[in-house]
VEXKE-525315 format. One record per residue (C-alpha): x, y, z; chain; residue in one letter. Coordinates in steps of 0.05 Angstrom, whole numbers, plus 5000, padded with zeros to 4 digits. Example, Ala and Ser with C-alpha at 12.3 -4.5 7.8 and 13.67 -1.06 7.14 Angstrom:
<atoms>
(atom (5246 4910 5156) 'A' 'A')
(atom (5273 4979 5143) 'A' 'S')
</atoms>
This chain:
<atoms>
(atom (1078 5714 5603) 'A' 'M')
(atom (1046 5743 5652) 'A' 'I')
(atom (1082 5744 5718) 'A' 'N')
(atom (1051 5704 5765) 'A' 'M')
(atom (1028 5738 5824) 'A' 'L')
(atom (1055 5692 5889) 'A' 'S')
(atom (0971 5653 5919) 'A' 'E')
(atom (0997 5704 5989) 'A' 'K')
(atom (0997 5774 5942) 'A' 'I')
(atom (0942 5743 5903) 'A' 'V')
(atom (0899 5724 5966) 'A' 'K')
(atom (0930 5794 5994) 'A' 'A')
(atom (0895 5833 5935) 'A' 'L')
(atom (0837 5798 5941) 'A' 'N')
(atom (0823 5824 6005) 'A' 'H')
(atom (0849 5892 5985) 'A' 'Q')
(atom (0794 5886 5936) 'A' 'M')
(atom (0727 5873 5971) 'A' 'N')
(atom (0755 5927 6036) 'A' 'M')
(atom (0740 5982 5974) 'A' 'E')
(atom (0681 5936 5960) 'A' 'F')
(atom (0652 5956 6030) 'A' 'Q')
(atom (0681 6010 6035) 'A' 'A')
(atom (0632 6027 5974) 'A' 'A')
(atom (0580 5998 6010) 'A' 'H')
(atom (0582 6036 6078) 'A' 'D')
(atom (0588 6096 6044) 'A' 'Y')
(atom (0518 6082 6020) 'A' 'M')
(atom (0495 6065 6096) 'A' 'A')
(atom (0521 6136 6106) 'A' 'M')
(atom (0491 6168 6045) 'A' 'A')
(atom (0418 6142 6073) 'A' 'A')
(atom (0429 6156 6142) 'A' 'Y')
(atom (0442 6238 6109) 'A' 'C')
(atom (0387 6229 6071) 'A' 'H')
(atom (0346 6203 6127) 'A' 'H')
(atom (0356 6271 6165) 'A' 'I')
(atom (0349 6310 6111) 'A' 'S')
(atom (0425 6327 6096) 'A' 'Y')
(atom (0427 6321 6022) 'A' 'N')
(atom (0492 6350 6001) 'A' 'G')
(atom (0512 6317 6058) 'A' 'F')
(atom (0487 6240 6020) 'A' 'A')
(atom (0505 6274 5953) 'A' 'D')
(atom (0584 6281 5982) 'A' 'Y')
(atom (0571 6211 6008) 'A' 'F')
(atom (0548 6175 5944) 'A' 'L')
(atom (0609 6208 5902) 'A' 'K')
(atom (0647 6167 5954) 'A' 'Q')
(atom (0624 6108 5946) 'A' 'A')
(atom (0626 6118 5871) 'A' 'E')
(atom (0705 6134 5882) 'A' 'E')
(atom (0716 6073 5924) 'A' 'E')
(atom (0682 6024 5878) 'A' 'R')
(atom (0729 6053 5815) 'A' 'E')
(atom (0793 6031 5869) 'A' 'H')
(atom (0761 5964 5875) 'A' 'G')
(atom (0755 5956 5802) 'A' 'M')
(atom (0838 5989 5791) 'A' 'K')
(atom (0858 5923 5842) 'A' 'V')
(atom (0803 5878 5796) 'A' 'Y')
(atom (0836 5888 5743) 'A' 'D')
(atom (0899 5882 5759) 'A' 'Y')
(atom (0877 5815 5788) 'A' 'L')
(atom (0865 5810 5717) 'A' 'N')
(atom (0919 5833 5678) 'A' 'D')
(atom (0965 5797 5722) 'A' 'K')
(atom (0930 5725 5703) 'A' 'G')
(atom (0904 5708 5764) 'A' 'Q')
(atom (0822 5719 5794) 'A' 'K')
(atom (0781 5761 5832) 'A' 'A')
(atom (0746 5729 5882) 'A' 'V')
(atom (0690 5769 5912) 'A' 'F')
(atom (0669 5759 5993) 'A' 'E')
(atom (0608 5765 6040) 'A' 'A')
(atom (0588 5844 6041) 'A' 'I')
(atom (0573 5860 6106) 'A' 'Q')
(atom (0524 5906 6124) 'A' 'A')
(atom (0532 5966 6134) 'A' 'P')
(atom (0506 6006 6208) 'A' 'K')
(atom (0459 6042 6191) 'A' 'A')
(atom (0443 6103 6244) 'A' 'D')
(atom (0504 6141 6259) 'A' 'Y')
(atom (0483 6195 6312) 'A' 'G')
(atom (0503 6249 6279) 'A' 'S')
(atom (0539 6284 6219) 'A' 'L')
(atom (0604 6283 6258) 'A' 'V')
(atom (0599 6213 6269) 'A' 'A')
(atom (0593 6197 6209) 'A' 'T')
(atom (0646 6228 6186) 'A' 'F')
(atom (0688 6199 6242) 'A' 'E')
(atom (0677 6131 6224) 'A' 'A')
(atom (0690 6145 6143) 'A' 'A')
(atom (0751 6166 6175) 'A' 'L')
(atom (0753 6112 6214) 'A' 'A')
(atom (0748 6061 6150) 'A' 'Q')
(atom (0794 6091 6114) 'A' 'E')
(atom (0853 6085 6150) 'A' 'R')
(atom (0837 6015 6159) 'A' 'E')
(atom (0836 6024 6097) 'A' 'V')
(atom (0906 6041 6097) 'A' 'T')
(atom (0923 5994 6140) 'A' 'K')
(atom (0911 5938 6103) 'A' 'S')
(atom (0949 5956 6044) 'A' 'Y')
(atom (1005 5967 6084) 'A' 'Y')
(atom (0992 5897 6090) 'A' 'K')
(atom (1001 5879 6026) 'A' 'V')
(atom (1054 5932 6007) 'A' 'Y')
(atom (1090 5893 6059) 'A' 'Q')
(atom (1081 5819 6017) 'A' 'I')
(atom (1098 5858 5956) 'A' 'A')
(atom (1171 5883 5985) 'A' 'Q')
(atom (1177 5821 6022) 'A' 'E')
(atom (1166 5771 5959) 'A' 'E')
(atom (1204 5824 5895) 'A' 'Q')
(atom (1146 5841 5876) 'A' 'E')
(atom (1167 5907 5845) 'A' 'Y')
(atom (1101 5922 5795) 'A' 'Q')
(atom (1058 5897 5850) 'A' 'T')
(atom (1101 5954 5900) 'A' 'L')
(atom (1090 6009 5835) 'A' 'S')
(atom (1020 5993 5827) 'A' 'F')
(atom (1002 5992 5904) 'A' 'L')
(atom (1039 6073 5906) 'A' 'N')
(atom (0977 6101 5873) 'A' 'W')
(atom (0944 6073 5932) 'A' 'F')
(atom (0982 6089 5987) 'A' 'L')
(atom (0973 6172 5958) 'A' 'D')
(atom (0902 6178 5956) 'A' 'E')
(atom (0902 6146 6024) 'A' 'Q')
(atom (0945 6204 6039) 'A' 'V')
(atom (0885 6249 6008) 'A' 'E')
(atom (0830 6207 6045) 'A' 'E')
(atom (0842 6210 6111) 'A' 'E')
(atom (0856 6288 6108) 'A' 'A')
(atom (0793 6303 6073) 'A' 'T')
(atom (0765 6262 6131) 'A' 'F')
(atom (0801 6302 6186) 'A' 'E')
(atom (0784 6362 6158) 'A' 'T')
(atom (0708 6358 6145) 'A' 'H')
(atom (0718 6325 6217) 'A' 'I')
(atom (0742 6394 6244) 'A' 'D')
(atom (0706 6439 6191) 'A' 'Y')
(atom (0631 6400 6219) 'A' 'L')
(atom (0666 6409 6292) 'A' 'N')
(atom (0679 6472 6292) 'A' 'R')
(atom (0602 6494 6264) 'A' 'I')
(atom (0562 6456 6314) 'A' 'K')
(atom (0493 6466 6303) 'A' 'D')
(atom (0505 6521 6269) 'A' 'D')
(atom (0446 6523 6221) 'A' 'A')
(atom (0471 6563 6158) 'A' 'N')
(atom (0535 6548 6180) 'A' 'A')
(atom (0516 6468 6164) 'A' 'L')
(atom (0474 6497 6096) 'A' 'Y')
(atom (0531 6532 6069) 'A' 'I')
(atom (0580 6477 6080) 'A' 'Y')
(atom (0528 6430 6058) 'A' 'E')
(atom (0518 6461 5986) 'A' 'Q')
(atom (0592 6459 5984) 'A' 'E')
(atom (0602 6385 5982) 'A' 'L')
(atom (0543 6378 5950) 'A' 'R')
(atom (0584 6422 5893) 'A' 'K')
(atom (0625 6344 5883) 'A' 'R')
(atom (0582 6308 5867) 'A' 'K')
(atom (0575 6357 5793) 'A' 'E')
(atom (0651 6350 5782) 'A' 'D')
</atoms>
């Protein structure tokens, strides 16, 4: 028999799943912004990021199903369309990742309170992933602030980010 999750954990996991899909949607908008300002390598980076967030959402979806629960989808909000600069785009991405991390902490806390050890084990992967996500965006912001408007450096950096799409 499948170990049933409490309604509180199911609600929190569904919210988390929806946050991941919202993040994917937001990254698509960031990619569109980058394409619009002719930074296709940066756009490719955000498209890959969107794909990764959808995969995260599907991991939660699968876990809910594996535990005999129903995944419930919420409305996705329209993302911001204009970010003003590449740096601002990456800053928005970092802020988003920090919100996702906070939300995972809340789900983790509920699972701790309810001694739901399988869910705690499941969530550990996401907590580790969020460390990487935040650190990566912080690094991109540092690099972009150093580069500023140096067209040559931006070109080289963009080409490096484009390689991620090929991975």
